[in-house]
Biopython code that builds the backbone (N, CA, C, O; Angstrom):
import numpy as np
from Bio.PDB.StructureBuilder import StructureBuilder

atoms = [
    (1, "MET", "N", (42.934, 138.343, 126.671)),
    (1, "MET", "CA", (43.758, 139.258, 127.412)),
    (1, "MET", "C", (44.710, 138.463, 128.299)),
    (1, "MET", "O", (44.305, 137.490, 128.934)),
    (2, "ALA", "N", (45.962, 138.873, 128.340)),
    (2, "ALA", "CA", (46.983, 138.167, 129.112)),
    (2, "ALA", "C", (46.818, 138.446, 130.602)),
    (2, "ALA", "O", (46.457, 139.550, 131.010)),
    (3, "GLU", "N", (47.087, 137.428, 131.396)),
    (3, "GLU", "CA", (47.041, 137.562, 132.850)),
    (3, "GLU", "C", (48.271, 138.341, 133.320)),
    (3, "GLU", "O", (49.351, 138.160, 132.758)),
    (4, "PRO", "N", (48.140, 139.206, 134.339)),
    (4, "PRO", "CA", (49.314, 139.906, 134.865)),
    (4, "PRO", "C", (50.269, 138.916, 135.506)),
    (4, "PRO", "O", (49.850, 137.904, 136.067)),
    (5, "ALA", "N", (51.550, 139.217, 135.419)),
    (5, "ALA", "CA", (52.568, 138.344, 136.013)),
    (5, "ALA", "C", (52.386, 138.312, 137.522)),
    (5, "ALA", "O", (52.164, 139.340, 138.161)),
    (6, "GLN", "N", (52.484, 137.128, 138.069)),
    (6, "GLN", "CA", (52.361, 136.958, 139.504)),
    (6, "GLN", "C", (53.743, 137.028, 140.127)),
    (6, "GLN", "O", (54.703, 136.464, 139.601)),
    (7, "GLN", "N", (53.840, 137.740, 141.272)),
    (7, "GLN", "CA", (55.116, 137.793, 141.964)),
    (7, "GLN", "C", (55.341, 136.476, 142.683)),
    (7, "GLN", "O", (54.470, 135.984, 143.400)),
    (8, "VAL", "N", (56.505, 135.922, 142.481)),
    (8, "VAL", "CA", (56.861, 134.662, 143.122)),
    (8, "VAL", "C", (57.866, 134.962, 144.220)),
    (8, "VAL", "O", (58.837, 135.690, 144.012)),
    (9, "GLU", "N", (57.620, 134.391, 145.390)),
    (9, "GLU", "CA", (58.519, 134.593, 146.499)),
    (9, "GLU", "C", (59.762, 133.735, 146.323)),
    (9, "GLU", "O", (59.669, 132.508, 146.307)),
    (10, "PRO", "N", (60.947, 134.376, 146.190)),
    (10, "PRO", "CA", (62.158, 133.582, 146.035)),
    (10, "PRO", "C", (62.478, 132.819, 147.324)),
    (10, "PRO", "O", (62.327, 133.349, 148.425)),
    (11, "GLU", "N", (62.912, 131.599, 147.175)),
    (11, "GLU", "CA", (63.223, 130.771, 148.334)),
    (11, "GLU", "C", (64.440, 131.328, 149.067)),
    (11, "GLU", "O", (65.490, 131.569, 148.471)),
    (12, "GLY", "N", (64.273, 131.526, 150.377)),
    (12, "GLY", "CA", (65.385, 131.964, 151.211)),
    (12, "GLY", "C", (65.702, 133.439, 151.126)),
    (12, "GLY", "O", (66.686, 133.887, 151.714)),
    (13, "GLY", "N", (64.898, 134.209, 150.409)),
    (13, "GLY", "CA", (65.153, 135.638, 150.272)),
    (13, "GLY", "C", (63.969, 136.461, 150.739)),
    (13, "GLY", "O", (63.025, 135.927, 151.320)),
    (14, "PRO", "N", (64.018, 137.771, 150.484)),
    (14, "PRO", "CA", (62.915, 138.637, 150.888)),
    (14, "PRO", "C", (61.598, 138.207, 150.250)),
    (14, "PRO", "O", (61.588, 137.682, 149.136)),
    (15, "PRO", "N", (60.494, 138.427, 150.950)),
    (15, "PRO", "CA", (59.185, 138.020, 150.429)),
    (15, "PRO", "C", (58.738, 138.912, 149.278)),
    (15, "PRO", "O", (59.231, 140.027, 149.110)),
    (16, "ALA", "N", (57.807, 138.409, 148.497)),
    (16, "ALA", "CA", (57.204, 139.216, 147.430)),
    (16, "ALA", "C", (56.598, 140.458, 148.062)),
    (16, "ALA", "O", (55.991, 140.380, 149.130)),
    (17, "GLY", "N", (56.757, 141.586, 147.418)),
    (17, "GLY", "CA", (56.218, 142.833, 147.938)),
    (17, "GLY", "C", (57.118, 143.542, 148.928)),
    (17, "GLY", "O", (56.752, 144.591, 149.457)),
    (18, "ALA", "N", (58.303, 142.979, 149.190)),
    (18, "ALA", "CA", (59.236, 143.604, 150.134)),
    (18, "ALA", "C", (59.825, 144.871, 149.512)),
    (18, "ALA", "O", (59.890, 145.010, 148.291)),
    (19, "LEU", "N", (60.248, 145.781, 150.374)),
    (19, "LEU", "CA", (60.965, 146.962, 149.908)),
    (19, "LEU", "C", (62.291, 146.523, 149.304)),
    (19, "LEU", "O", (62.823, 145.468, 149.651)),
    (20, "SER", "N", (62.812, 147.325, 148.412)),
    (20, "SER", "CA", (64.136, 147.013, 147.876)),
    (20, "SER", "C", (65.176, 147.317, 148.948)),
    (20, "SER", "O", (64.937, 148.124, 149.847)),
    (21, "LEU", "N", (66.318, 146.673, 148.848)),
    (21, "LEU", "CA", (67.378, 146.910, 149.815)),
    (21, "LEU", "C", (67.801, 148.375, 149.794)),
    (21, "LEU", "O", (68.119, 148.940, 150.840)),
    (22, "SER", "N", (67.810, 148.998, 148.615)),
    (22, "SER", "CA", (68.200, 150.412, 148.545)),
    (22, "SER", "C", (67.205, 151.300, 149.304)),
    (22, "SER", "O", (67.610, 152.304, 149.889)),
    (23, "GLN", "N", (65.918, 150.952, 149.305)),
    (23, "GLN", "CA", (64.927, 151.712, 150.069)),
    (23, "GLN", "C", (65.176, 151.577, 151.572)),
    (23, "GLN", "O", (65.053, 152.546, 152.321)),
    (24, "ILE", "N", (65.526, 150.373, 151.997)),
    (24, "ILE", "CA", (65.806, 150.130, 153.415)),
    (24, "ILE", "C", (67.059, 150.885, 153.827)),
    (24, "ILE", "O", (67.087, 151.505, 154.890)),
    (25, "ILE", "N", (68.089, 150.843, 153.005)),
    (25, "ILE", "CA", (69.328, 151.561, 153.311)),
    (25, "ILE", "C", (69.058, 153.060, 153.416)),
    (25, "ILE", "O", (69.587, 153.721, 154.310)),
    (26, "THR", "N", (68.247, 153.598, 152.521)),
    (26, "THR", "CA", (67.906, 155.024, 152.563)),
    (26, "THR", "C", (67.251, 155.388, 153.888)),
    (26, "THR", "O", (67.546, 156.439, 154.455)),
    (27, "GLN", "N", (66.369, 154.534, 154.384)),
    (27, "GLN", "CA", (65.722, 154.796, 155.669)),
    (27, "GLN", "C", (66.747, 154.812, 156.802)),
    (27, "GLN", "O", (66.682, 155.665, 157.688)),
    (28, "ILE", "N", (67.682, 153.880, 156.776)),
    (28, "ILE", "CA", (68.702, 153.820, 157.827)),
    (28, "ILE", "C", (69.630, 155.023, 157.726)),
    (28, "ILE", "O", (70.006, 155.606, 158.743)),
    (29, "GLU", "N", (70.000, 155.395, 156.508)),
    (29, "GLU", "CA", (70.887, 156.545, 156.317)),
    (29, "GLU", "C", (70.251, 157.850, 156.784)),
    (29, "GLU", "O", (70.968, 158.812, 157.060)),
    (30, "SER", "N", (68.930, 157.906, 156.877)),
    (30, "SER", "CA", (68.260, 159.127, 157.315)),
    (30, "SER", "C", (68.216, 159.268, 158.835)),
    (30, "SER", "O", (67.755, 160.290, 159.344)),
    (31, "ARG", "N", (68.685, 158.266, 159.558)),
    (31, "ARG", "CA", (68.712, 158.363, 161.027)),
    (31, "ARG", "C", (69.685, 159.470, 161.437)),
    (31, "ARG", "O", (70.748, 159.601, 160.830)),
    (32, "PRO", "N", (69.346, 160.271, 162.454)),
    (32, "PRO", "CA", (70.196, 161.397, 162.828)),
    (32, "PRO", "C", (71.589, 160.992, 163.319)),
    (32, "PRO", "O", (72.532, 161.775, 163.211)),
    (33, "ASP", "N", (71.724, 159.775, 163.857)),
    (33, "ASP", "CA", (73.030, 159.351, 164.377)),
    (33, "ASP", "C", (73.871, 158.593, 163.345)),
    (33, "ASP", "O", (74.985, 158.174, 163.657)),
    (34, "PHE", "N", (73.361, 158.409, 162.126)),
    (34, "PHE", "CA", (74.008, 157.574, 161.113)),
    (34, "PHE", "C", (75.321, 158.169, 160.605)),
    (34, "PHE", "O", (75.402, 159.363, 160.316)),
    (35, "ALA", "N", (76.362, 157.310, 160.498)),
    (35, "ALA", "CA", (77.627, 157.701, 159.868)),
    (35, "ALA", "C", (77.850, 156.853, 158.611)),
    (35, "ALA", "O", (77.997, 157.393, 157.515)),
    (36, "PHE", "N", (77.873, 155.492, 158.776)),
    (36, "PHE", "CA", (78.017, 154.620, 157.614)),
    (36, "PHE", "C", (77.583, 153.204, 157.953)),
    (36, "PHE", "O", (77.564, 152.805, 159.118)),
    (37, "ILE", "N", (77.232, 152.443, 156.903)),
    (37, "ILE", "CA", (76.831, 151.046, 157.063)),
    (37, "ILE", "C", (78.081, 150.173, 157.069)),
    (37, "ILE", "O", (78.948, 150.302, 156.205)),
    (38, "LYS", "N", (78.161, 149.286, 158.053)),
    (38, "LYS", "CA", (79.294, 148.373, 158.164)),
    (38, "LYS", "C", (78.996, 147.027, 157.524)),
    (38, "LYS", "O", (79.870, 146.431, 156.895)),
    (39, "ASP", "N", (77.744, 146.534, 157.683)),
    (39, "ASP", "CA", (77.436, 145.187, 157.197)),
    (39, "ASP", "C", (75.923, 145.018, 157.090)),
    (39, "ASP", "O", (75.164, 145.586, 157.876)),
    (40, "ILE", "N", (75.498, 144.227, 156.101)),
    (40, "ILE", "CA", (74.093, 143.852, 155.954)),
    (40, "ILE", "C", (74.041, 142.369, 155.633)),
    (40, "ILE", "O", (74.726, 141.895, 154.727)),
    (41, "ASP", "N", (73.223, 141.639, 156.381)),
    (41, "ASP", "CA", (73.016, 140.211, 156.150)),
    (41, "ASP", "C", (71.523, 139.943, 156.075)),
    (41, "ASP", "O", (70.714, 140.705, 156.605)),
    (42, "TRP", "N", (71.173, 138.858, 155.414)),
    (42, "TRP", "CA", (69.793, 138.366, 155.403)),
    (42, "TRP", "C", (69.766, 137.169, 156.328)),
    (42, "TRP", "O", (70.478, 136.191, 156.100)),
    (43, "ASP", "N", (68.936, 137.235, 157.394)),
    (43, "ASP", "CA", (68.921, 136.166, 158.380)),
    (43, "ASP", "C", (67.524, 136.016, 158.963)),
    (43, "ASP", "O", (66.940, 136.983, 159.453)),
    (44, "ASP", "N", (67.000, 134.824, 158.910)),
    (44, "ASP", "CA", (65.736, 134.481, 159.556)),
    (44, "ASP", "C", (64.591, 135.398, 159.125)),
    (44, "ASP", "O", (63.773, 135.808, 159.949)),
    (45, "GLY", "N", (64.536, 135.720, 157.821)),
    (45, "GLY", "CA", (63.436, 136.506, 157.296)),
    (45, "GLY", "C", (63.537, 138.004, 157.514)),
    (45, "GLY", "O", (62.567, 138.733, 157.310)),
    (46, "ARG", "N", (64.709, 138.463, 157.929)),
    (46, "ARG", "CA", (64.920, 139.888, 158.181)),
    (46, "ARG", "C", (66.305, 140.300, 157.719)),
    (46, "ARG", "O", (67.205, 139.474, 157.570)),
    (47, "TYR", "N", (66.453, 141.586, 157.499)),
    (47, "TYR", "CA", (67.793, 142.120, 157.265)),
    (47, "TYR", "C", (68.417, 142.415, 158.611)),
    (47, "TYR", "O", (67.769, 142.982, 159.490)),
    (48, "ASP", "N", (69.666, 142.034, 158.778)),
    (48, "ASP", "CA", (70.438, 142.350, 159.970)),
    (48, "ASP", "C", (71.443, 143.409, 159.523)),
    (48, "ASP", "O", (72.385, 143.109, 158.790)),
    (49, "VAL", "N", (71.237, 144.647, 159.968)),
    (49, "VAL", "CA", (72.044, 145.774, 159.509)),
    (49, "VAL", "C", (72.909, 146.267, 160.655)),
    (49, "VAL", "O", (72.417, 146.529, 161.752)),
    (50, "GLN", "N", (74.191, 146.390, 160.392)),
    (50, "GLN", "CA", (75.103, 146.978, 161.369)),
    (50, "GLN", "C", (75.610, 148.288, 160.789)),
    (50, "GLN", "O", (76.135, 148.328, 159.677)),
    (51, "TYR", "N", (75.444, 149.370, 161.566)),
    (51, "TYR", "CA", (75.945, 150.657, 161.102)),
    (51, "TYR", "C", (76.710, 151.358, 162.217)),
    (51, "TYR", "O", (76.550, 151.046, 163.397)),
    (52, "ARG", "N", (77.542, 152.308, 161.818)),
    (52, "ARG", "CA", (78.338, 153.092, 162.769)),
    (52, "ARG", "C", (77.648, 154.436, 162.966)),
    (52, "ARG", "O", (77.147, 155.034, 162.014)),
    (53, "THR", "N", (77.627, 154.903, 164.208)),
    (53, "THR", "CA", (77.041, 156.198, 164.515)),
    (53, "THR", "C", (78.102, 157.292, 164.405)),
    (53, "THR", "O", (79.299, 157.014, 164.330)),
    (54, "ARG", "N", (77.643, 158.524, 164.397)),
    (54, "ARG", "CA", (78.565, 159.661, 164.291)),
    (54, "ARG", "C", (79.522, 159.735, 165.469)),
    (54, "ARG", "O", (80.616, 160.285, 165.345)),
    (55, "ASP", "N", (79.122, 159.187, 166.611)),
    (55, "ASP", "CA", (80.012, 159.224, 167.782)),
    (55, "ASP", "C", (80.829, 157.940, 167.934)),
    (55, "ASP", "O", (81.412, 157.694, 168.989)),
    (56, "GLY", "N", (80.870, 157.118, 166.870)),
    (56, "GLY", "CA", (81.769, 155.968, 166.847)),
    (56, "GLY", "C", (81.228, 154.671, 167.401)),
    (56, "GLY", "O", (81.984, 153.709, 167.537)),
    (57, "ARG", "N", (79.945, 154.605, 167.728)),
    (57, "ARG", "CA", (79.367, 153.350, 168.233)),
    (57, "ARG", "C", (78.821, 152.531, 167.077)),
    (57, "ARG", "O", (78.427, 153.080, 166.048)),
    (58, "ASP", "N", (78.800, 151.225, 167.248)),
    (58, "ASP", "CA", (78.183, 150.326, 166.279)),
    (58, "ASP", "C", (76.789, 149.980, 166.762)),
    (58, "ASP", "O", (76.578, 149.724, 167.947)),
    (59, "ARG", "N", (75.825, 149.973, 165.824)),
    (59, "ARG", "CA", (74.447, 149.595, 166.145)),
    (59, "ARG", "C", (74.012, 148.474, 165.220)),
    (59, "ARG", "O", (74.353, 148.463, 164.037)),
    (60, "ASN", "N", (73.257, 147.532, 165.766)),
    (60, "ASN", "CA", (72.669, 146.437, 164.988)),
    (60, "ASN", "C", (71.160, 146.594, 164.991)),
    (60, "ASN", "O", (70.546, 146.816, 166.035)),
    (61, "LEU", "N", (70.571, 146.476, 163.806)),
    (61, "LEU", "CA", (69.119, 146.515, 163.684)),
    (61, "LEU", "C", (68.643, 145.283, 162.941)),
    (61, "LEU", "O", (69.245, 144.885, 161.944)),
    (62, "LYS", "N", (67.575, 144.682, 163.415)),
    (62, "LYS", "CA", (66.858, 143.646, 162.673)),
    (62, "LYS", "C", (65.719, 144.375, 161.976)),
    (62, "LYS", "O", (64.863, 144.961, 162.638)),
    (63, "VAL", "N", (65.699, 144.344, 160.639)),
    (63, "VAL", "CA", (64.769, 145.164, 159.872)),
    (63, "VAL", "C", (63.770, 144.299, 159.113)),
    (63, "VAL", "O", (64.148, 143.348, 158.429)),
    (64, "ASP", "N", (62.493, 144.642, 159.241)),
    (64, "ASP", "CA", (61.423, 143.964, 158.516)),
    (64, "ASP", "C", (61.530, 144.339, 157.038)),
    (64, "ASP", "O", (61.524, 145.528, 156.717)),
    (65, "PRO", "N", (61.627, 143.365, 156.124)),
    (65, "PRO", "CA", (61.807, 143.675, 154.703)),
    (65, "PRO", "C", (60.579, 144.308, 154.044)),
    (65, "PRO", "O", (60.703, 144.937, 152.994)),
    (66, "ARG", "N", (59.409, 144.152, 154.641)),
    (66, "ARG", "CA", (58.192, 144.734, 154.042)),
    (66, "ARG", "C", (58.011, 146.197, 154.429)),
    (66, "ARG", "O", (57.478, 146.982, 153.646)),
    (67, "THR", "N", (58.454, 146.572, 155.638)),
    (67, "THR", "CA", (58.232, 147.937, 156.118)),
    (67, "THR", "C", (59.509, 148.769, 156.171)),
    (67, "THR", "O", (59.455, 149.997, 156.113)),
    (68, "GLY", "N", (60.658, 148.101, 156.282)),
    (68, "GLY", "CA", (61.918, 148.822, 156.443)),
    (68, "GLY", "C", (62.138, 149.311, 157.860)),
    (68, "GLY", "O", (63.079, 150.059, 158.127)),
    (69, "ARG", "N", (61.281, 148.894, 158.761)),
    (69, "ARG", "CA", (61.376, 149.335, 160.157)),
    (69, "ARG", "C", (62.023, 148.254, 161.017)),
    (69, "ARG", "O", (61.928, 147.066, 160.709)),
    (70, "PRO", "N", (62.687, 148.675, 162.107)),
    (70, "PRO", "CA", (63.228, 147.679, 163.037)),
    (70, "PRO", "C", (62.105, 146.772, 163.540)),
    (70, "PRO", "O", (60.984, 147.225, 163.772)),
    (71, "VAL", "N", (62.416, 145.508, 163.702)),
    (71, "VAL", "CA", (61.437, 144.534, 164.181)),
    (71, "VAL", "C", (61.041, 144.908, 165.595)),
    (71, "VAL", "O", (61.888, 145.209, 166.437)),
    (72, "GLU", "N", (59.735, 144.884, 165.845)),
    (72, "GLU", "CA", (59.209, 145.261, 167.154)),
    (72, "GLU", "C", (59.866, 144.434, 168.241)),
    (72, "GLU", "O", (59.991, 143.215, 168.122)),
    (73, "GLY", "N", (60.278, 145.096, 169.285)),
    (73, "GLY", "CA", (60.930, 144.424, 170.402)),
    (73, "GLY", "C", (62.408, 144.221, 170.194)),
    (73, "GLY", "O", (63.102, 143.773, 171.106)),
    (74, "ALA", "N", (62.915, 144.542, 169.003)),
    (74, "ALA", "CA", (64.348, 144.388, 168.736)),
    (74, "ALA", "C", (65.005, 145.761, 168.805)),
    (74, "ALA", "O", (65.064, 146.482, 167.810)),
    (75, "LEU", "N", (65.488, 146.107, 169.966)),
    (75, "LEU", "CA", (66.155, 147.389, 170.134)),
    (75, "LEU", "C", (67.549, 147.319, 169.520)),
    (75, "LEU", "O", (68.162, 146.252, 169.486)),
    (76, "PRO", "N", (68.049, 148.448, 169.038)),
    (76, "PRO", "CA", (69.400, 148.431, 168.486)),
    (76, "PRO", "C", (70.405, 147.988, 169.537)),
    (76, "PRO", "O", (70.329, 148.404, 170.693)),
    (77, "THR", "N", (71.335, 147.153, 169.140)),
    (77, "THR", "CA", (72.411, 146.732, 170.017)),
    (77, "THR", "C", (73.554, 147.713, 169.853)),
    (77, "THR", "O", (73.998, 147.979, 168.736)),
    (78, "VAL", "N", (74.023, 148.242, 170.948)),
    (78, "VAL", "CA", (75.102, 149.222, 170.890)),
    (78, "VAL", "C", (76.398, 148.547, 171.289)),
    (78, "VAL", "O", (76.465, 147.882, 172.323)),
    (79, "HIS", "N", (77.425, 148.714, 170.476)),
    (79, "HIS", "CA", (78.771, 148.215, 170.780)),
    (79, "HIS", "C", (79.666, 149.419, 170.964)),
    (79, "HIS", "O", (79.877, 150.191, 170.028)),
    (80, "TRP", "N", (80.190, 149.582, 172.154)),
    (80, "TRP", "CA", (81.056, 150.726, 172.429)),
    (80, "TRP", "C", (82.446, 150.445, 171.879)),
    (80, "TRP", "O", (82.905, 149.304, 171.918)),
    (81, "PRO", "N", (83.126, 151.474, 171.366)),
    (81, "PRO", "CA", (84.483, 151.271, 170.854)),
    (81, "PRO", "C", (85.413, 150.828, 171.977)),
    (81, "PRO", "O", (85.243, 151.203, 173.136)),
    (82, "LYS", "N", (86.390, 150.028, 171.604)),
    (82, "LYS", "CA", (87.372, 149.563, 172.591)),
    (82, "LYS", "C", (88.319, 150.701, 172.934)),
    (82, "LYS", "O", (88.758, 151.451, 172.062)),
    (83, "SER", "N", (88.625, 150.817, 174.227)),
    (83, "SER", "CA", (89.529, 151.897, 174.673)),
    (83, "SER", "C", (90.973, 151.508, 174.512)),
    (83, "SER", "O", (91.863, 152.294, 174.836)),
]
sb = StructureBuilder()
sb.init_structure("model")
sb.init_model(0)
sb.init_chain("A")
sb.init_seg("    ")
for serial, (resi, resn, name, xyz) in enumerate(atoms, 1):
    if name == "N":
        sb.init_residue(resn, " ", resi, " ")
    sb.init_atom(name, np.array(xyz, "f"), 0.0, 1.0, " ", f" {name:<3s}", serial, name[0])
structure = sb.get_structure()
């Protein structure tokens, strides 16, 4: 009987067993203040997501790739629009 394929953790990317990026985006899009995603980066073992709120503010979230949740202690950074 053949052995099941083992998941290999890609170097420099999300860990084995991580949620897909589309799953993480879906979670962010379900936030009540969400308007659109501005940018997503992979940095230091987390996704760094910047999105715009319905009232025009920019928010940054550091997201755990395994849970899709903001990293504990990392509150969203709010950038107010320039007047």
